[in-house]
KOLMARVEX-436663 format. One record per atom (N, C-alpha, C, O): residue number from 1; residue in one letter; atom name; z, x, y. Coordinates in steps of 0.1 Angstrom, whole numbers. Example, Ala and Ser with C-alpha at 12.3 -4.5 7.8 and 13.67 -1.06 7.14 Angstrom:
residues 2
n, res, atom, w, u, v
1, A, N, 78, 132, -57
1, A, CA, 78, 123, -45
1, A, C, 78, 132, -33
1, A, O, 85, 142, -33
2, S, N, 71, 128, -22
2, S, CA, 71, 137, -11
2, S, C, 79, 129, 0
2, S, O, 80, 134, 11
END
This chain:
residues 213
n, res, atom, w, u, v
1, X, N, 227, 319, -233
1, X, CA, 213, 323, -231
1, X, C, 203, 313, -236
1, X, O, 193, 310, -230
2, X, N, 207, 307, -248
2, X, CA, 199, 295, -253
2, X, C, 198, 284, -244
2, X, O, 188, 277, -242
3, X, N, 210, 281, -237
3, X, CA, 210, 269, -228
3, X, C, 201, 271, -216
3, X, O, 195, 262, -210
4, X, N, 200, 284, -212
4, X, CA, 191, 287, -201
4, X, C, 176, 286, -205
4, X, O, 168, 281, -197
5, X, N, 173, 290, -218
5, X, CA, 159, 288, -223
5, X, C, 155, 274, -224
5, X, O, 144, 270, -221
6, X, N, 165, 265, -228
6, X, CA, 163, 251, -231
6, X, C, 160, 246, -217
6, X, O, 150, 239, -215
7, X, N, 168, 248, -207
7, X, CA, 167, 243, -194
7, X, C, 153, 247, -188
7, X, O, 147, 238, -182
8, X, N, 148, 259, -190
8, X, CA, 136, 264, -185
8, X, C, 125, 256, -192
8, X, O, 115, 253, -186
9, X, N, 125, 254, -205
9, X, CA, 115, 248, -214
9, X, C, 114, 233, -208
9, X, O, 103, 227, -206
10, X, N, 125, 228, -206
10, X, CA, 126, 213, -202
10, X, C, 119, 213, -188
10, X, O, 111, 204, -186
11, X, N, 121, 222, -179
11, X, CA, 115, 222, -165
11, X, C, 100, 224, -167
11, X, O, 92, 218, -160
12, X, N, 95, 232, -176
12, X, CA, 81, 235, -177
12, X, C, 75, 222, -183
12, X, O, 64, 218, -180
13, X, N, 82, 215, -192
13, X, CA, 77, 203, -199
13, X, C, 75, 191, -188
13, X, O, 65, 183, -188
14, X, N, 85, 191, -179
14, X, CA, 84, 180, -167
14, X, C, 73, 184, -159
14, X, O, 65, 176, -156
15, X, N, 72, 197, -155
15, X, CA, 61, 201, -146
15, X, C, 48, 198, -152
15, X, O, 39, 193, -144
16, X, N, 45, 200, -165
16, X, CA, 33, 197, -171
16, X, C, 30, 182, -172
16, X, O, 19, 177, -169
17, X, N, 41, 175, -174
17, X, CA, 40, 160, -174
17, X, C, 36, 154, -160
17, X, O, 30, 144, -158
18, X, N, 43, 161, -150
18, X, CA, 40, 157, -136
18, X, C, 25, 159, -132
18, X, O, 19, 151, -126
19, X, N, 21, 171, -136
19, X, CA, 5, 173, -133
19, X, C, -4, 164, -141
19, X, O, -15, 160, -136
20, X, N, 0, 161, -153
20, X, CA, -9, 152, -161
20, X, C, -9, 137, -156
20, X, O, -18, 130, -156
21, X, N, 4, 134, -151
21, X, CA, 5, 120, -146
21, X, C, -3, 118, -133
21, X, O, -9, 108, -130
22, X, N, -1, 129, -125
22, X, CA, -9, 127, -112
22, X, C, -24, 127, -114
22, X, O, -31, 120, -107
23, X, N, -29, 134, -124
23, X, CA, -43, 134, -128
23, X, C, -46, 120, -132
23, X, O, -56, 115, -127
24, X, N, -39, 114, -140
24, X, CA, -41, 100, -146
24, X, C, -40, 91, -134
24, X, O, -50, 84, -132
25, X, N, -31, 91, -126
25, X, CA, -29, 82, -114
25, X, C, -42, 83, -105
25, X, O, -47, 73, -100
26, X, N, -46, 95, -102
26, X, CA, -58, 97, -94
26, X, C, -70, 91, -100
26, X, O, -79, 85, -94
27, X, N, -71, 92, -115
27, X, CA, -82, 87, -120
27, X, C, -83, 71, -121
27, X, O, -94, 65, -123
28, X, N, -70, 64, -119
28, X, CA, -70, 51, -120
28, X, C, -70, 45, -107
28, X, O, -69, 33, -106
29, X, N, -70, 53, -97
29, X, CA, -69, 47, -83
29, X, C, -82, 41, -78
29, X, O, -92, 48, -79
30, X, N, -82, 29, -74
30, X, CA, -94, 23, -69
30, X, C, -95, 20, -55
30, X, O, -103, 12, -50
31, X, N, -85, 27, -46
31, X, CA, -86, 26, -32
31, X, C, -86, 40, -26
31, X, O, -82, 49, -32
32, X, N, -91, 41, -14
32, X, CA, -92, 53, -7
32, X, C, -86, 51, 8
32, X, O, -88, 41, 14
33, X, N, -79, 61, 13
33, X, CA, -75, 62, 26
33, X, C, -86, 58, 36
33, X, O, -97, 63, 35
34, X, N, -83, 49, 45
34, X, CA, -93, 46, 55
34, X, C, -104, 36, 51
34, X, O, -113, 33, 59
35, X, N, -104, 32, 39
35, X, CA, -113, 23, 34
35, X, C, -106, 9, 32
35, X, O, -94, 8, 30
36, X, N, -115, -2, 32
36, X, CA, -110, -15, 29
36, X, C, -107, -16, 15
36, X, O, -116, -15, 6
37, X, N, -94, -18, 13
37, X, CA, -89, -18, -2
37, X, C, -86, -32, -6
37, X, O, -80, -34, -17
38, X, N, -90, -42, 1
38, X, CA, -86, -56, -1
38, X, C, -94, -64, -11
38, X, O, -92, -76, -12
39, X, N, -104, -57, -19
39, X, CA, -111, -64, -29
39, X, C, -103, -63, -43
39, X, O, -105, -70, -52
40, X, N, -92, -53, -43
40, X, CA, -85, -53, -55
40, X, C, -76, -65, -56
40, X, O, -75, -72, -47
41, X, N, -69, -68, -67
41, X, CA, -61, -78, -71
41, X, C, -48, -75, -77
41, X, O, -48, -65, -84
42, X, N, -38, -83, -76
42, X, CA, -25, -81, -83
42, X, C, -22, -95, -89
42, X, O, -22, -105, -81
43, X, N, -21, -96, -101
43, X, CA, -19, -109, -107
43, X, C, -30, -119, -105
43, X, O, -41, -115, -108
44, X, N, -27, -132, -100
44, X, CA, -37, -141, -99
44, X, C, -42, -143, -84
44, X, O, -46, -153, -80
45, X, N, -41, -132, -76
45, X, CA, -45, -133, -62
45, X, C, -59, -137, -61
45, X, O, -68, -130, -67
46, X, N, -62, -147, -53
46, X, CA, -76, -151, -50
46, X, C, -78, -152, -35
46, X, O, -69, -153, -27
47, X, N, -91, -152, -31
47, X, CA, -94, -154, -18
47, X, C, -95, -170, -15
47, X, O, -102, -177, -23
48, X, N, -88, -176, -6
48, X, CA, -87, -191, -4
48, X, C, -97, -196, 6
48, X, O, -98, -208, 8
49, X, N, -105, -187, 12
49, X, CA, -114, -192, 21
49, X, C, -128, -191, 16
49, X, O, -132, -180, 12
50, X, N, -136, -201, 15
50, X, CA, -150, -201, 11
50, X, C, -159, -194, 19
50, X, O, -155, -190, 30
51, X, N, -172, -192, 16
51, X, CA, -182, -187, 24
51, X, C, -187, -196, 34
51, X, O, -194, -192, 44
52, X, N, -184, -209, 32
52, X, CA, -191, -219, 43
52, X, C, -206, -221, 42
52, X, O, -214, -216, 34
53, X, N, -210, -229, 50
53, X, CA, -225, -232, 49
53, X, C, -233, -221, 56
53, X, O, -228, -213, 64
54, X, N, -245, -221, 52
54, X, CA, -254, -211, 58
54, X, C, -259, -216, 71
54, X, O, -266, -226, 72
55, X, N, -254, -208, 82
55, X, CA, -259, -212, 96
55, X, C, -273, -213, 98
55, X, O, -276, -220, 108
56, X, N, -282, -208, 90
56, X, CA, -297, -207, 91
56, X, C, -302, -222, 88
56, X, O, -313, -226, 92
57, X, N, -293, -230, 80
57, X, CA, -297, -242, 75
57, X, C, -293, -254, 86
57, X, O, -299, -265, 85
58, X, N, -285, -251, 95
58, X, CA, -280, -260, 105
58, X, C, -289, -262, 117
58, X, O, -296, -253, 121
59, X, N, -290, -273, 122
59, X, CA, -298, -276, 135
59, X, C, -292, -269, 146
59, X, O, -280, -268, 147
60, X, N, -300, -263, 156
60, X, CA, -297, -255, 167
60, X, C, -298, -263, 179
60, X, O, -308, -268, 182
61, X, N, -287, -263, 187
61, X, CA, -289, -270, 201
61, X, C, -289, -259, 210
61, X, O, -279, -252, 211
62, X, N, -300, -256, 218
62, X, CA, -301, -246, 227
62, X, C, -290, -246, 238
62, X, O, -286, -236, 243
63, X, N, -286, -259, 241
63, X, CA, -277, -261, 252
63, X, C, -261, -260, 248
63, X, O, -252, -260, 256
64, X, N, -260, -259, 235
64, X, CA, -245, -259, 230
64, X, C, -240, -245, 231
64, X, O, -247, -235, 230
65, X, N, -226, -244, 232
65, X, CA, -221, -231, 233
65, X, C, -220, -225, 219
65, X, O, -219, -233, 209
66, X, N, -222, -210, 218
66, X, CA, -222, -204, 205
66, X, C, -211, -208, 196
66, X, O, -199, -210, 201
67, X, N, -213, -211, 184
67, X, CA, -203, -216, 173
67, X, C, -194, -204, 172
67, X, O, -197, -192, 173
68, X, N, -180, -209, 168
68, X, CA, -170, -199, 167
68, X, C, -172, -193, 153
68, X, O, -176, -200, 143
69, X, N, -169, -179, 151
69, X, CA, -171, -172, 139
69, X, C, -161, -178, 129
69, X, O, -150, -182, 132
70, X, N, -166, -179, 116
70, X, CA, -158, -182, 106
70, X, C, -144, -175, 103
70, X, O, -145, -163, 102
71, X, N, -133, -180, 103
71, X, CA, -121, -173, 102
71, X, C, -121, -167, 87
71, X, O, -124, -173, 76
72, X, N, -117, -154, 87
72, X, CA, -116, -146, 73
72, X, C, -103, -140, 72
72, X, O, -97, -136, 82
73, X, N, -99, -138, 61
73, X, CA, -87, -131, 58
73, X, C, -87, -117, 62
73, X, O, -97, -110, 59
74, X, N, -78, -112, 70
74, X, CA, -79, -98, 75
74, X, C, -80, -88, 64
74, X, O, -72, -89, 54
75, X, N, -89, -78, 65
75, X, CA, -89, -68, 54
75, X, C, -76, -60, 54
75, X, O, -69, -58, 63
76, X, N, -75, -54, 41
76, X, CA, -64, -44, 40
76, X, C, -69, -29, 39
76, X, O, -77, -26, 31
77, X, N, -63, -20, 48
77, X, CA, -68, -7, 48
77, X, C, -56, 3, 48
77, X, O, -47, 2, 56
78, X, N, -58, 12, 38
78, X, CA, -47, 23, 38
78, X, C, -50, 33, 48
78, X, O, -60, 39, 49
79, X, N, -39, 35, 57
79, X, CA, -42, 44, 68
79, X, C, -42, 59, 61
79, X, O, -35, 62, 52
80, X, N, -52, 66, 67
80, X, CA, -56, 79, 63
80, X, C, -43, 88, 63
80, X, O, -35, 87, 72
81, X, N, -40, 96, 53
81, X, CA, -29, 104, 51
81, X, C, -16, 99, 48
81, X, O, -6, 106, 46
82, X, N, -16, 84, 46
82, X, CA, -3, 79, 42
82, X, C, -4, 71, 29
82, X, O, 3, 62, 26
83, X, N, -14, 76, 19
83, X, CA, -15, 69, 7
83, X, C, -5, 75, -3
83, X, O, -3, 69, -14
84, X, N, 1, 87, -1
84, X, CA, 10, 92, -9
84, X, C, 23, 95, -3
84, X, O, 23, 96, 9
85, X, N, 33, 96, -10
85, X, CA, 47, 99, -5
85, X, C, 54, 109, -14
85, X, O, 58, 105, -25
86, X, N, 55, 122, -11
86, X, CA, 60, 133, -19
86, X, C, 74, 138, -13
86, X, O, 74, 142, -2
87, X, N, 84, 139, -21
87, X, CA, 97, 143, -18
87, X, C, 100, 157, -26
87, X, O, 98, 159, -38
88, X, N, 105, 165, -17
88, X, CA, 109, 179, -24
88, X, C, 124, 181, -23
88, X, O, 131, 173, -16
89, X, N, 129, 191, -30
89, X, CA, 143, 195, -29
89, X, C, 144, 201, -14
89, X, O, 135, 209, -10
90, X, N, 154, 198, -7
90, X, CA, 156, 202, 6
90, X, C, 156, 217, 7
90, X, O, 163, 224, -1
91, X, N, 147, 222, 17
91, X, CA, 146, 236, 19
91, X, C, 135, 242, 11
91, X, O, 133, 255, 12
92, X, N, 128, 234, 3
92, X, CA, 117, 239, -6
92, X, C, 105, 231, -4
92, X, O, 96, 230, -13
93, X, N, 103, 225, 8
93, X, CA, 92, 217, 11
93, X, C, 78, 225, 8
93, X, O, 78, 236, 12
94, X, N, 68, 219, 2
94, X, CA, 57, 225, -1
94, X, C, 56, 234, -13
94, X, O, 45, 240, -16
95, X, N, 66, 235, -19
95, X, CA, 66, 244, -33
95, X, C, 65, 233, -44
95, X, O, 74, 225, -45
96, X, N, 54, 233, -52
96, X, CA, 52, 224, -63
96, X, C, 63, 223, -74
96, X, O, 65, 213, -81
97, X, N, 70, 236, -74
97, X, CA, 81, 237, -85
97, X, C, 93, 228, -80
97, X, O, 102, 226, -88
98, X, N, 93, 223, -69
98, X, CA, 106, 217, -63
98, X, C, 102, 203, -59
98, X, O, 108, 198, -50
99, X, N, 92, 196, -65
99, X, CA, 90, 184, -62
99, X, C, 99, 174, -70
99, X, O, 100, 175, -83
100, X, N, 105, 165, -63
100, X, CA, 114, 155, -70
100, X, C, 106, 143, -75
100, X, O, 108, 139, -86
101, X, N, 98, 138, -67
101, X, CA, 89, 128, -71
101, X, C, 78, 124, -60
101, X, O, 79, 127, -48
102, X, N, 68, 117, -65
102, X, CA, 56, 113, -57
102, X, C, 53, 99, -59
102, X, O, 52, 95, -71
103, X, N, 51, 92, -49
103, X, CA, 46, 78, -51
103, X, C, 32, 77, -44
103, X, O, 28, 85, -35
104, X, N, 24, 68, -49
104, X, CA, 11, 67, -44
104, X, C, 7, 51, -46
104, X, O, 11, 43, -55
105, X, N, -1, 47, -37
105, X, CA, -7, 33, -37
105, X, C, -19, 33, -45
105, X, O, -28, 42, -44
106, X, N, -20, 23, -55
106, X, CA, -32, 21, -63
106, X, C, -40, 9, -60
106, X, O, -52, 10, -60
107, X, N, -34, -2, -58
107, X, CA, -42, -15, -55
107, X, C, -35, -23, -44
107, X, O, -23, -22, -42
108, X, N, -43, -31, -38
108, X, CA, -38, -42, -28
108, X, C, -44, -55, -30
108, X, O, -55, -56, -37
109, X, N, -38, -65, -25
109, X, CA, -45, -77, -25
109, X, C, -39, -86, -13
109, X, O, -28, -83, -8
110, X, N, -45, -97, -10
110, X, CA, -40, -105, 1
110, X, C, -47, -120, -1
110, X, O, -58, -121, -5
111, X, N, -38, -130, 2
111, X, CA, -43, -143, 4
111, X, C, -39, -149, 18
111, X, O, -29, -145, 24
112, X, N, -47, -157, 23
112, X, CA, -45, -162, 36
112, X, C, -45, -177, 36
112, X, O, -53, -183, 29
113, X, N, -37, -184, 44
113, X, CA, -36, -198, 46
113, X, C, -39, -200, 61
113, X, O, -31, -195, 69
114, X, N, -48, -207, 65
114, X, CA, -51, -210, 79
114, X, C, -44, -222, 82
114, X, O, -47, -231, 75
115, X, N, -35, -223, 93
115, X, CA, -27, -235, 97
115, X, C, -32, -239, 111
115, X, O, -31, -232, 121
116, X, N, -38, -250, 111
116, X, CA, -43, -256, 124
116, X, C, -54, -247, 129
116, X, O, -62, -242, 121
117, X, N, -55, -245, 142
117, X, CA, -66, -238, 147
117, X, C, -64, -223, 151
117, X, O, -73, -215, 153
118, X, N, -51, -219, 151
118, X, CA, -48, -206, 156
118, X, C, -37, -197, 148
118, X, O, -34, -186, 151
119, X, N, -32, -203, 138
119, X, CA, -20, -197, 129
119, X, C, -25, -193, 116
119, X, O, -34, -199, 110
120, X, N, -19, -182, 111
120, X, CA, -23, -178, 97
120, X, C, -10, -174, 90
120, X, O, -1, -168, 96
121, X, N, -10, -177, 78
121, X, CA, 1, -171, 69
121, X, C, -5, -163, 57
121, X, O, -15, -167, 50
122, X, N, 0, -151, 56
122, X, CA, -6, -141, 48
122, X, C, 4, -138, 36
122, X, O, 16, -137, 38
123, X, N, -2, -137, 24
123, X, CA, 6, -132, 12
123, X, C, 0, -119, 9
123, X, O, -12, -118, 5
124, X, N, 8, -108, 10
124, X, CA, 3, -94, 8
124, X, C, 9, -89, -4
124, X, O, 22, -90, -6
125, X, N, 1, -83, -13
125, X, CA, 6, -75, -24
125, X, C, 1, -61, -24
125, X, O, -10, -58, -20
126, X, N, 10, -52, -28
126, X, CA, 7, -38, -30
126, X, C, 12, -32, -44
126, X, O, 24, -35, -49
127, X, N, 3, -26, -50
127, X, CA, 8, -20, -63
127, X, C, 6, -4, -64
127, X, O, -4, 1, -58
128, X, N, 15, 3, -70
128, X, CA, 14, 17, -71
128, X, C, 21, 23, -83
128, X, O, 26, 16, -92
129, X, N, 21, 37, -82
129, X, CA, 29, 44, -92
129, X, C, 38, 54, -86
129, X, O, 35, 59, -75
130, X, N, 49, 58, -93
130, X, CA, 57, 68, -89
130, X, C, 57, 78, -100
130, X, O, 60, 74, -111
131, X, N, 55, 91, -98
131, X, CA, 56, 102, -108
131, X, C, 67, 111, -105
131, X, O, 68, 115, -94
132, X, N, 76, 115, -115
132, X, CA, 86, 123, -113
132, X, C, 81, 138, -114
132, X, O, 72, 141, -122
133, X, N, 88, 147, -105
133, X, CA, 84, 161, -105
133, X, C, 93, 170, -113
133, X, O, 102, 165, -119
134, X, N, 90, 182, -113
134, X, CA, 98, 192, -119
134, X, C, 113, 193, -115
134, X, O, 122, 195, -124
135, X, N, 116, 190, -103
135, X, CA, 129, 189, -98
135, X, C, 137, 176, -99
135, X, O, 147, 175, -93
136, X, N, 132, 165, -105
136, X, CA, 138, 154, -106
136, X, C, 150, 154, -117
136, X, O, 149, 160, -128
137, X, N, 160, 149, -113
137, X, CA, 173, 150, -121
137, X, C, 179, 136, -121
137, X, O, 191, 134, -118
138, X, N, 170, 125, -125
138, X, CA, 176, 111, -125
138, X, C, 181, 106, -113
138, X, O, 189, 97, -113
139, X, N, 176, 111, -101
139, X, CA, 180, 107, -86
139, X, C, 174, 94, -85
139, X, O, 163, 91, -91
140, X, N, 181, 85, -76
140, X, CA, 173, 71, -72
140, X, C, 162, 75, -65
140, X, O, 161, 85, -58
141, X, N, 151, 67, -67
141, X, CA, 139, 69, -60
141, X, C, 138, 57, -50
141, X, O, 141, 45, -53
142, X, N, 133, 60, -37
142, X, CA, 130, 51, -27
142, X, C, 116, 54, -19
142, X, O, 114, 66, -15
143, X, N, 108, 44, -18
143, X, CA, 95, 47, -12
143, X, C, 93, 38, 1
143, X, O, 91, 26, 0
144, X, N, 93, 45, 11
144, X, CA, 92, 37, 24
144, X, C, 77, 33, 26
144, X, O, 69, 40, 32
145, X, N, 75, 20, 22
145, X, CA, 62, 14, 23
145, X, C, 61, 5, 36
145, X, O, 70, -3, 38
146, X, N, 51, 7, 43
146, X, CA, 50, -1, 56
146, X, C, 36, -8, 56
146, X, O, 26, -3, 53
147, X, N, 36, -21, 61
147, X, CA, 25, -29, 65
147, X, C, 26, -32, 79
147, X, O, 36, -34, 85
148, X, N, 14, -33, 85
148, X, CA, 14, -38, 99
148, X, C, 0, -45, 102
148, X, O, -11, -40, 97
149, X, N, 1, -56, 109
149, X, CA, -11, -63, 115
149, X, C, -14, -57, 127
149, X, O, -6, -56, 136
150, X, N, -27, -53, 129
150, X, CA, -31, -45, 140
150, X, C, -44, -51, 146
150, X, O, -54, -54, 139
151, X, N, -44, -53, 159
151, X, CA, -57, -58, 165
151, X, C, -67, -47, 167
151, X, O, -63, -35, 170
152, X, N, -79, -50, 166
152, X, CA, -89, -39, 168
152, X, C, -88, -32, 180
152, X, O, -89, -39, 190
153, X, N, -86, -19, 180
153, X, CA, -82, -11, 193
153, X, C, -69, -5, 193
153, X, O, -65, 3, 201
154, X, N, -62, -10, 183
154, X, CA, -48, -3, 180
154, X, C, -36, -10, 184
154, X, O, -24, -6, 182
155, X, N, -38, -23, 190
155, X, CA, -25, -30, 193
155, X, C, -19, -38, 182
155, X, O, -24, -48, 177
156, X, N, -7, -33, 177
156, X, CA, 1, -39, 167
156, X, C, 7, -52, 172
156, X, O, 12, -53, 183
157, X, N, 7, -62, 162
157, X, CA, 13, -75, 165
157, X, C, 25, -77, 156
157, X, O, 34, -84, 160
158, X, N, 26, -71, 145
158, X, CA, 37, -71, 137
158, X, C, 38, -60, 127
158, X, O, 27, -55, 123
159, X, N, 50, -56, 123
159, X, CA, 50, -44, 112
159, X, C, 63, -47, 104
159, X, O, 73, -53, 109
160, X, N, 62, -44, 92
160, X, CA, 73, -46, 82
160, X, C, 75, -33, 73
160, X, O, 65, -28, 68
161, X, N, 87, -28, 72
161, X, CA, 91, -17, 63
161, X, C, 97, -22, 50
161, X, O, 106, -31, 50
162, X, N, 91, -17, 39
162, X, CA, 96, -22, 25
162, X, C, 102, -10, 19
162, X, O, 94, -1, 15
163, X, N, 115, -10, 16
163, X, CA, 121, 2, 9
163, X, C, 121, 0, -6
163, X, O, 131, -4, -12
164, X, N, 109, 3, -12
164, X, CA, 106, 0, -26
164, X, C, 114, 10, -35
164, X, O, 113, 22, -32
165, X, N, 122, 5, -46
165, X, CA, 130, 13, -53
165, X, C, 127, 11, -68
165, X, O, 133, 3, -75
166, X, N, 117, 18, -72
166, X, CA, 113, 17, -87
166, X, C, 125, 23, -96
166, X, O, 132, 32, -93
167, X, N, 126, 15, -108
167, X, CA, 137, 21, -116
167, X, C, 131, 28, -126
167, X, O, 124, 23, -135
168, X, N, 133, 42, -126
168, X, CA, 129, 51, -136
168, X, C, 141, 56, -146
168, X, O, 151, 62, -142
169, X, N, 138, 52, -158
169, X, CA, 149, 55, -168
169, X, C, 148, 70, -173
169, X, O, 138, 76, -172
170, X, N, 159, 75, -178
170, X, CA, 158, 89, -183
170, X, C, 148, 90, -194
170, X, O, 148, 82, -204
171, X, N, 141, 100, -192
171, X, CA, 130, 103, -202
171, X, C, 116, 98, -198
171, X, O, 106, 102, -204
172, X, N, 116, 89, -188
172, X, CA, 103, 85, -182
172, X, C, 98, 95, -172
172, X, O, 106, 102, -165
173, X, N, 84, 95, -171
173, X, CA, 78, 105, -160
173, X, C, 70, 96, -150
173, X, O, 68, 101, -139
174, X, N, 66, 85, -155
174, X, CA, 58, 76, -146
174, X, C, 63, 62, -145
174, X, O, 67, 57, -156
175, X, N, 63, 55, -134
175, X, CA, 67, 42, -133
175, X, C, 58, 34, -123
175, X, O, 55, 39, -113
176, X, N, 54, 22, -126
176, X, CA, 47, 14, -117
176, X, C, 56, 6, -108
176, X, O, 67, 4, -112
177, X, N, 51, 2, -96
177, X, CA, 58, -6, -88
177, X, C, 49, -17, -81
177, X, O, 37, -14, -80
178, X, N, 55, -28, -77
178, X, CA, 48, -37, -70
178, X, C, 56, -43, -58
178, X, O, 69, -44, -60
179, X, N, 50, -46, -46
179, X, CA, 57, -51, -36
179, X, C, 47, -64, -30
179, X, O, 36, -62, -27
180, X, N, 54, -75, -31
180, X, CA, 47, -88, -27
180, X, C, 55, -94, -16
180, X, O, 67, -97, -18
181, X, N, 49, -97, -4
181, X, CA, 55, -105, 6
181, X, C, 46, -118, 11
181, X, O, 35, -117, 17
182, X, N, 52, -129, 8
182, X, CA, 45, -142, 12
182, X, C, 49, -148, 24
182, X, O, 45, -160, 27
183, X, N, 56, -140, 33
183, X, CA, 63, -146, 44
183, X, C, 57, -142, 58
183, X, O, 62, -145, 69
184, X, N, 45, -135, 57
184, X, CA, 38, -129, 69
184, X, C, 31, -141, 77
184, X, O, 23, -148, 71
185, X, N, 35, -142, 90
185, X, CA, 29, -153, 97
185, X, C, 26, -148, 111
185, X, O, 33, -140, 117
186, X, N, 14, -154, 116
186, X, CA, 11, -149, 129
186, X, C, 3, -160, 136
186, X, O, -6, -167, 131
187, X, N, 6, -162, 150
187, X, CA, -3, -173, 157
187, X, C, -13, -165, 167
187, X, O, -9, -158, 176
188, X, N, -24, -166, 164
188, X, CA, -34, -159, 172
188, X, C, -35, -164, 186
188, X, O, -35, -177, 188
189, X, N, -34, -155, 197
189, X, CA, -35, -161, 210
189, X, C, -48, -169, 213
189, X, O, -58, -167, 207
190, X, N, -47, -177, 223
190, X, CA, -58, -186, 227
190, X, C, -69, -175, 233
190, X, O, -66, -165, 240
191, X, N, -81, -178, 228
191, X, CA, -92, -169, 232
191, X, C, -94, -157, 223
191, X, O, -104, -151, 224
192, X, N, -85, -155, 215
192, X, CA, -87, -144, 205
192, X, C, -91, -149, 191
192, X, O, -92, -162, 189
193, X, N, -94, -141, 181
193, X, CA, -99, -145, 168
193, X, C, -92, -137, 157
193, X, O, -91, -125, 158
194, X, N, -89, -144, 147
194, X, CA, -83, -136, 135
194, X, C, -91, -125, 129
194, X, O, -87, -115, 123
195, X, N, -104, -127, 131
195, X, CA, -114, -117, 126
195, X, C, -113, -104, 133
195, X, O, -119, -94, 130
196, X, N, -105, -103, 144
196, X, CA, -104, -92, 152
196, X, C, -92, -82, 147
196, X, O, -89, -71, 152
197, X, N, -86, -87, 136
197, X, CA, -74, -79, 130
197, X, C, -76, -73, 118
197, X, O, -84, -77, 110
198, X, N, -68, -63, 115
198, X, CA, -68, -56, 102
198, X, C, -53, -54, 98
198, X, O, -44, -52, 106
199, X, N, -50, -54, 85
199, X, CA, -37, -51, 79
199, X, C, -38, -37, 74
199, X, O, -45, -34, 65
200, X, N, -30, -28, 81
200, X, CA, -28, -14, 76
200, X, C, -16, -13, 68
200, X, O, -6, -18, 71
201, X, N, -17, -5, 56
201, X, CA, -6, -2, 49
201, X, C, -5, 14, 46
201, X, O, -15, 21, 48
202, X, N, 7, 18, 42
202, X, CA, 8, 33, 39
202, X, C, 23, 35, 38
202, X, O, 32, 26, 41
203, X, N, 26, 47, 33
203, X, CA, 40, 52, 33
203, X, C, 43, 58, 48
203, X, O, 35, 65, 53
204, X, N, 55, 55, 53
204, X, CA, 60, 57, 65
204, X, C, 70, 69, 63
204, X, O, 82, 67, 58
205, X, N, 66, 81, 66
205, X, CA, 76, 92, 64
205, X, C, 89, 92, 72
205, X, O, 99, 98, 68
206, X, N, 87, 85, 83
206, X, CA, 99, 85, 92
206, X, C, 106, 72, 90
206, X, O, 117, 70, 95
207, X, N, 101, 62, 83
207, X, CA, 107, 49, 83
207, X, C, 118, 49, 71
207, X, O, 126, 40, 70
208, X, N, 117, 58, 62
208, X, CA, 127, 56, 50
208, X, C, 135, 70, 49
208, X, O, 130, 80, 54
209, X, N, 147, 69, 43
209, X, CA, 155, 81, 41
209, X, C, 158, 82, 27
209, X, O, 168, 79, 22
210, X, N, 148, 87, 19
210, X, CA, 150, 88, 4
210, X, C, 159, 100, 1
210, X, O, 160, 110, 9
211, X, N, 166, 98, -9
211, X, CA, 177, 108, -14
211, X, C, 168, 121, -19
211, X, O, 158, 119, -26
212, X, N, 173, 133, -16
212, X, CA, 166, 144, -20
212, X, C, 176, 151, -30
212, X, O, 188, 149, -31
213, X, N, 169, 161, -37
213, X, CA, 178, 168, -48
213, X, C, 185, 180, -40
213, X, O, 192, 188, -46
END
């Protein structure tokens, strides 16, 4: 009987810690779904492209073709509805008492290197937190994090799935994670411009197969 009470008390303690941790994570979050989250930083990330000269100070040739827009690093946007990833015990989806863990994106950053006239190499960083729920029992945690470069209008040109696996030790309730990829490369087609592109990130519910309780 005492063992049953101890297990119940432990479950209540984890549930309280889960609620408090979620509140803390929400308070510390500086990104919003659907918003440009690319002003945040991870480590020493910096923008590598300057603002350039003020076009108002340059002489204007009425017969010259319009100048090409200055190339800018594509913004990072969290797709609406994909900013969190929550896993339940199978058969108890939607019941907060059976949450195994929940992951959330907190910050993003990117650097861009422009190569020649039409190629770009992007270094993308994503940071977040994972919070264990009342039903967590030291199971491995996997977060299906996805990034995609998309042209305005919805045409995707590349996508990458990152199966992030934060290491949560026994007794811990919250763990941070980071994912950095410096190998993203794209050649912009002739007649197009990199300013027409955006980097979308979020959790892909169908892209990963996290273990459940």
